[in-house]
C-alpha positions in Angstrom: 0.1 -0.5 -0.3 1.5 3.8 -0.9 -0.2 6.4 1.0 -0.2 10.0 -1.3 -0.7 13.0 0.6 -2.4 16.7 -1.4 -1.8 19.6 0.4 -4.4 19.4 2.8 -4.1 16.8 3.9 0.3 16.0 4.6 0.3 15.2 8.6 -2.4 13.4 8.6 -1.2 11.1 4.9 2.4 10.8 6.7 0.8 10.0 10.1 -1.6 7.1 8.7 1.3 5.7 6.4 3.4 5.4 9.5 0.8 3.3 11.5 0.4 1.1 8.2 4.5 0.7 8.0 3.9 1.6 4.2 5.1 4.1 2.0 4.2 7.8 1.7 4.5 10.0 -1.5 3.4 13.7 -0.7 2.6 15.1 -3.8 3.9 18.6 -5.2 1.0 20.9 -5.6 1.5 24.6 -7.2 -0.7 26.9 -9.0 -0.2 28.3 -12.5 0.1 32.4 -13.0 -3.7 31.9 -14.1 -4.6 30.4 -10.7 -4.8 27.1 -12.6 -3.7 23.7 -10.4 -0.5 21.7 -11.2 -0.3 18.3 -8.7 2.6 15.5 -9.5 3.0 12.0 -7.4 6.9 11.7 -7.6 8.1 8.0 -9.0 7.3 6.7 -12.2 4.8 4.0 -11.2 3.1 3.1 -8.4 1.5 -0.7 -8.9 -0.1 -0.9 -6.0 -2.5 0.1 -3.6 -3.1 3.2 -3.4 -4.7 5.4 -0.5 -5.1 9.4 -1.3 -5.9 11.5 1.7 -6.5 14.9 0.2 -10.2 17.3 1.4 -12.4 18.7 -1.3 -12.9 22.0 0.2 -12.0 24.6 -0.8 -13.2 24.4 -3.7 -9.3 24.2 -5.6 -9.1 21.4 -3.2 -11.8 18.9 -5.2 -9.6 19.9 -8.4 -6.2 18.9 -6.7 -8.2 15.3 -5.8 -9.9 15.0 -9.2 -6.3 15.5 -11.3 -4.5 12.7 -8.0 -7.0 10.4 -9.2 -6.2 10.7 -12.6 -2.3 10.8 -12.0 -2.4 7.4 -9.6 -4.6 5.9 -12.6 -2.1 6.5 -15.4 0.6 5.2 -12.9 -0.8 2.3 -12.8 -2.5 2.1 -9.2 -3.8 -1.5 -8.5 -6.5 0.6 -6.2 -7.6 4.0 -5.3 -9.0 4.7 -2.2 -9.9 8.5 -1.4 -9.6 9.7 2.2 -11.6 12.8 2.5 -11.3 13.5 5.7 -13.5 17.0 5.4 -16.1 16.2 2.6 -17.2 19.4 1.4 -20.5 20.2 -0.4 -22.4 17.5 2.1 -24.4 19.9 3.1 -26.1 20.5 0.7 -28.2 17.0 0.4 -31.3 17.9 -1.3 -33.5 20.9 -2.7 -34.4 23.7 -0.7 -35.3 26.2 -3.2 -36.0 25.6 -7.2 -33.3 26.0 -9.4 -30.8 24.5 -6.9 -27.8 22.0 -7.6 -27.1 18.7 -5.3 -24.5 19.7 -4.4 -23.4 16.7 -2.5 -24.3 14.1 -5.3 -22.5 15.9 -7.8 -19.7 15.9 -5.7 -19.7 12.4 -5.1 -20.7 11.4 -8.6 -17.7 13.1 -9.8 -15.3 11.7 -7.0 -16.3 8.2 -7.8 -15.1 8.0 -11.3 -12.2 6.8 -10.5 -11.6 4.7 -6.9 -12.3 2.1 -5.5 -13.0 2.6 -2.5 -13.7 6.1 -0.5 -13.2 7.0 3.1 -15.0 10.2 5.2 -14.3 11.4 9.1 -18.1 12.3 10.2 -19.4 13.6 7.5 -22.5 15.8 7.6 -24.8 13.6 6.1 -24.2 10.3 6.0 -26.9 9.9 3.1 -24.4 11.5 0.6 -22.2 8.1 0.4 -25.1 6.7 -1.3 -23.8 8.8 -4.0 -20.7 7.0 -4.5 -21.0 3.5 -7.4 -18.4 2.2 -4.7 -18.0 0.9 -0.8 -18.4 4.1 0.7 -18.1 4.3 4.9 -17.8 7.0 7.8 -16.1 6.9 10.7 -16.2 8.8 13.8 -13.9 10.8 16.1 -15.7 10.1 19.3 -13.1 7.6 19.9 -10.7 10.4 19.2 -11.9 12.7 21.0 -12.8 10.6 23.9 -9.7 9.7 24.2 -7.6 13.4 24.4 -10.2 14.3 26.7 -10.4 11.6 29.6 -7.9 12.9 31.8 -8.4 16.8 31.5 -10.7 16.3 33.8 -14.2 16.8 32.0 -18.0 16.4 33.9 -20.2 16.7 31.9 -20.3 16.2 28.2 -23.1 18.2 26.1 -24.2 18.8 22.2 -24.7 22.0 21.3 -28.0 21.3 19.9 -30.5 18.4 19.7 -29.4 17.4 16.5 -25.6 16.6 17.3 -27.4 14.7 21.0 -25.6 11.5 19.5 -22.2 12.7 19.0 -22.2 14.3 23.1 -23.8 11.0 24.0 -20.7 8.6 22.6 -18.2 11.0 23.4 -19.5 11.2 27.0 -20.6 6.9 26.8 -16.9 6.6 26.2 -15.5 8.4 28.9 -18.0 7.6 31.0 -19.8 10.5 31.8 -23.1 12.0 31.5 -24.2 13.4 28.3 -27.1 16.3 27.7 -27.5 18.7 24.7 -28.2 22.8 24.8 -31.1 24.1 24.1 -32.4 27.3 23.2 -35.5 29.0 25.8 -36.9 32.5 23.9 -37.3 34.4 27.2 -38.8 37.5 25.4 -39.0 38.9 21.9 -35.0 39.7 22.1 -34.2 37.6 24.8 -32.8 33.7 24.2 -31.5 31.6 27.4 -28.7 28.8 25.9 -28.7 26.1 28.5 -28.4 22.3 29.2 -31.6 20.9 28.4 -31.5 18.4 32.0 -28.7 18.3 33.6 -27.6 21.4 35.8 -23.5 22.8 35.3 -22.6 24.2 38.2 -19.5 24.0 39.0 -18.9 21.6 36.4 -16.1 21.2 33.6 -17.8 21.1 30.7 -17.0 19.9 27.3 -19.2 21.2 24.2 -19.0 18.3 21.5 -19.5 19.5 18.2 -18.7 18.1 14.1 -17.9 21.4 12.2 -17.5 24.9 13.8 -17.0 28.1 11.3 -18.2 31.0 12.5 -18.1 29.9 16.6 -20.8 32.6 17.0 -23.6 30.2 18.6 -20.5 28.2 20.4 -19.2 31.6 22.0 -23.4 32.6 23.3 -23.3 29.4 24.5 -20.2 29.6 26.6 -21.1 33.1 27.7 -23.9 31.4 29.0 -23.0 28.4 30.4 -20.3 30.2 32.5 -23.2 32.6 33.2 -24.9 29.5 34.6 -22.1 28.2 36.8 -20.0 26.2 34.6 -16.8 25.9 36.1 -14.8 25.4 32.7 -16.1 25.3 29.3 -13.8 23.7 26.5 -15.1 23.4 22.7 -14.0 20.1 20.6 -15.0 19.7 16.6 -14.4 17.4 14.5 -13.8 19.8 11.6 -12.2 23.4 12.2 -13.3 25.0 9.4 -12.8 28.7 11.4 -13.9 31.1 9.0 -12.0 34.4 9.3 -11.0 34.9 12.7 -13.2 32.7 14.3 -9.8 31.1 16.2 -8.8 34.6 17.7 -12.4 35.2 19.0 -13.0 31.5 20.5 -9.9 31.4 21.9 -9.8 35.3 23.2 -12.5 35.0 25.7 -14.6 32.9 27.8 -13.8 29.1 25.9 -10.9 27.8 28.5 -9.6 25.4 25.5 -10.4 25.0 22.0 -9.7 21.6 20.0 -10.7 19.9 16.5 -8.9 16.6 15.2 -6.3 16.5 12.3 -8.8 16.7 9.4 -8.6 20.6 8.9 -5.3 21.1 9.7 -4.7 24.3 11.9 -3.3 25.1 15.7 -5.1 23.5 17.2 -5.7 20.1 14.8 -4.0 18.8 18.0 -6.8 15.3 17.8 -6.1 13.0 15.5 -8.0 10.4 13.5 -5.2 8.7 11.9 -5.2 5.1 13.6 -9.3 5.3 12.9 -8.4 5.6 9.7 -5.7 3.2 9.5 -7.9 0.8 11.4 -10.7 1.2 8.5 -8.1 0.6 5.7 -6.9 -2.9 7.2 -11.1 -3.8 8.0 -11.6 -3.0 4.1 -7.9 -4.8 3.1 -9.0 -8.0 4.6 -12.9 -8.0 2.6 -12.7 -10.1 -0.7 -13.5 -7.5 -3.9 -13.2 -4.0 -2.1 -10.0 -3.6 -3.3 -9.6 -4.2 -6.5 -7.0 -5.9 -7.8 -5.5 -6.1 -11.6 
């Protein structure tokens, strides 16, 4: 097996290859003066099962992924597995207004043209995986998150809303801790209270767990109210730290005691690795007859 790291996922690719005890090639990627992408996989031939690790976010990373797939195929890859740490466009999985594209399906259809298997991490909507014409699976980052915070003195695990309650349950159960979700209660036309739906947070070290943080506005507002309600500390973790604009600075400069994310998107706070979970999934896939095509 050979692991190829795209420009968005070099550190994850290197760690994954180390765990699998296989060769790692970091593809070179540059931009022409007109902005078009140039990428190259070093070497004359691959002649092995290939794992390409690359995000499909932001937009230009999708082009790089498509070019890497083509290059790997032309170099004789026996099979191609895509590890997509952060799958862009997964949130547009249905049509809300006439004239909109079904973006998640479009991406899955194109990415699936030149691959034998797809692995994602905490994809926003698992139903998107059905759009791939090859086997596709989603890995949960809950195990890595729970392991990281196991000895950090956390008392309560919270989801930011009811829709993410299962994620808090998974992390909390793994840590042997109570879990709950935040609930908004409208107090007046202009005032809203954000607090745990059932459990109290007084004098507790709280961990808020989310899948994606972009602007962080809701998380920051929830943290302030949790502190006002008596929480001793509030730590925040997400799988995918998109962190648009100055989100990291705003989140780390106030009431949040710790901000971390997984290394699906590399940043200065991506200190939780999902490499072990990906390695185990690749090992399981290789043992299943017919999933990785042999030429």
